[in-house]
C-alpha positions in Angstrom: 0.0 0.0 0.0 1.4 3.4 -1.0 1.4 6.6 1.0 -1.4 9.2 0.7 -1.1 12.2 -1.7 -1.3 15.3 0.5 -3.0 17.7 -1.9 -6.4 17.4 -0.2 -5.2 16.9 3.4 -5.4 20.2 5.4 -4.8 18.7 8.8 -3.8 15.7 10.8 -4.9 15.1 14.4 -3.5 12.0 16.2 -3.9 10.6 19.7 -1.1 8.2 20.7 -2.2 5.8 23.5 1.0 4.5 25.1 1.3 1.6 27.6 1.5 2.1 31.3 4.7 0.5 32.5 4.2 -3.0 34.0 6.8 -2.2 36.7 4.5 0.5 38.2 2.5 -0.2 41.3 -1.2 -0.8 40.8 -2.0 2.5 42.6 0.3 4.4 40.2 -1.2 2.7 37.2 -4.7 3.5 38.3 -3.7 7.2 38.7 -2.4 7.3 35.1 -4.8 5.3 33.0 -6.3 7.5 30.2 -4.5 10.6 31.4 -2.1 12.8 29.5 1.3 11.2 29.0 4.1 13.6 30.1 7.0 11.1 30.2 9.9 11.0 27.7 9.1 10.5 24.1 8.0 13.7 22.5 4.5 13.9 20.8 6.1 15.7 17.8 8.5 12.8 17.2 5.6 10.3 17.2 3.7 12.6 14.9 6.6 13.0 12.5 6.9 9.3 12.2 3.2 8.9 11.6 3.2 11.7 8.9 6.2 10.3 7.2 4.6 6.8 7.0 1.2 8.2 5.8 2.1 11.0 3.4 4.3 11.3 0.3 4.9 15.0 1.2 3.8 16.9 4.3 5.0 20.4 3.6 1.5 21.4 2.3 -0.3 20.3 5.5 -0.9 23.4 7.5 -2.5 21.9 10.7 -0.9 19.0 12.7 -1.8 18.2 16.3 -0.4 15.3 18.3 -1.4 14.1 21.7 0.1 11.5 24.0 -2.1 9.6 26.5 -1.6 6.6 28.8 -3.7 3.7 27.6 -6.9 3.0 29.4 -6.8 0.0 31.7 -6.5 -3.3 29.7 -6.3 -1.4 26.4 -3.6 -2.2 23.8 -1.3 0.6 22.7 -2.7 2.3 19.5 -3.1 5.6 17.7 -6.4 7.3 16.7 -5.7 9.3 13.5 -8.0 11.8 11.9 -7.3 13.3 8.5 -8.9 16.7 7.8 -9.6 17.0 4.0 -10.7 19.8 1.8 
């Protein structure tokens, strides 16, 4: 499967759901499930990898927003990606 041509893409919004470390206590895990992820690993780096994988060229995409969240309890890591088209 090839990458998307960006001519009609005006924005990309992505929510990256990252796993809570297994080594954390149950109380700490409960405190973080579904909350904003502020640990190392920049949202812009995750976003850049996503954009490079999806689009042939991204210089014409004026809006990009990326968010990092801890996974919900028992959820697998994943990304929710929304493409805004004209």
